[in-house]
N, C-alpha and C positions, 0 to 999 in steps of 0.2 A: 568500547566493546573489544578492541584488539588487546588491550591490557588484561581484561578478564580472561580472554581466550588463551593468551600466552601463560597466564598464571595457572590455568587449568592444565595445560599441556605439561608444564614443569612439575606440577603436583601429581599428575596421574599418568604421565608418559604416553598420552594419546590425545587425539582431538576429541572435543566434546561432541556428543550426538547432535545437539542443537544449542544454539546460542540465542538468547532473547535480548532485544534492545531494552534498555532501561526506559521506563516511562518518563515523560516530561510533563510540564504543566500543560493545561489545555491550550490548543493552538487553533484559535478561531480564524487564522489566516489561510488555512487550507481551502482551496477553491471549492471543493465539494461541500465543506462545512458552511462556507459563506453562502453558497447557493441554497443549501438546505434551510439555513436561518432565514434568508430572504423569502423563499418560496412558501415556507410554512410558518413564518413569524415565530420561529422556535426560540424559546427563552430558557429552556431547561438545562440541566447539567448532568443528566444520567441517561444511560442507554434506554431505559424503560420509557422515559419521557420522549426520547427521539422516536422510538418504535410506535408510540401512541399516535404519532402524526400519520402513519399509514395504516393503522389498525381500523377495522370496520369498513374498509373500502373495496375489498375484492380486487386487489391490484397485482395479482399473480397471473403470469402467462407462461405456459409450458413451451419451452424450446431448449435446444442444447447449446452449451457453452455461452460465453459472453458475446452478446451481439450489440450492446449499447455502451456508450460512455456513461459516466456518472451523471453528467448534465442531462443527457437524453433520458436516463432512467427517472430522474427527479422531475423533469418537465413533463414526461409522459404520465407519471403518476398524478401530477396536478391536473392533467386533462382526463383522468380516469382510465388510462391505459396501463396494462400490467407489464411486469418484467419477471424474469426467472430467478432462480436461487443464486446463480453466479452473479448476475448484475446487481441484485439486491444486496448480496453479500459484500460485493466490492464497495458499494455506497456506504453500507453500515460499518465496514472495516475502517474506512476513513473517518466517519463520524465518531466511532468509538475511540480511535486514536486521538482525534481532536479533543475528546472529552477526558483524555488522560488514562484510558484503559490499556492494558496489555491485551493484544488481540492475536488470535490464531484462526486461520481457516481450517475447517474440518471437512474432509471429503469422505463421505460415507456411501456405502452401497445399501440401499433400502432392501430389507428382507422380503417384503411382500412383492413389490414391483420389480425388483432386481435392477433398478436404475440408480445412477449416481446422484448424489445430492450434496450441496454445499451449505454448511451452517457455520456459525462462529463460536469460538470459546473466548470468554472475556474474564479479565481479572482487574479489579480496582481496589485500592486500599480502603476507601470509604464505602463505595456503593456495593461492593460484593464482599466486604470484610476480608479482602486479600485472597479469597477463594475463587477458583475457576468455576464459571457458570456457562451453560450452553445458551445460545441465542440463535434464533432462526428467523431472520427478517422475511424470508419468502413465506413461511408459515403464518407469520403475523400479517403480512400483506394480503394473504388469502382468506383470513378470518373475517367473520362479521360480528364475532363476539366481543372484539376489542381486547382479547387476551394477549398481552405482550410477551407472555411466557410460552406461547404455543410452539411446539417442536414437532417436526416431522422426522420419521425414521429413527426414533429414539433407540430402537433395538437393532439398528443397522450395524453392519461391520465397518469399522474405521479403515479406510483405504490409506489415507495420509493426512498428516497435519501440514499445513502450509505447502500444498503441492506447487511445484515451481511454475506450472503452466498458468496458474491463476494470476501470477504477478506480471505477466507479459503486457497486459494493458491496464493494470490497476491505476496507474497515474496518468492515463491518457485522456483525462476529462477535457 
């Protein structure tokens, strides 16, 4: 990443606005991914298959900020207890990374409620044809329809991509 950043600076005379990590092969050694595989006997290789594990179960709970580790979010879900958009986002951020996706958190302000909401933007060479797609684990967790493409606050205003505060406990599982 440092080499790409330095090249950009030399070519453009300024720092890039954002630098993305290059995707690697799937990493099933991530602790969150291991727990998810064990808890849900997950055998898929796409984010839609991973989201299907929590669809139809009403596993959303409204509270502010991150209050759970990834382990607690996954074990609570197995027991039928919900989590909020930040905690679900952090779990699925790590799952998507493990599956080889480029991932961004998207912090939006919902137009109707005026509250903040976290969802993900994903890109994968094969599964999304290299295009960015929106993904909302909290909306999927709250659905009973099983729709893994359910999105909340689609018309909301984007506050930030990858807000720094969300990374403070991302890897504290």
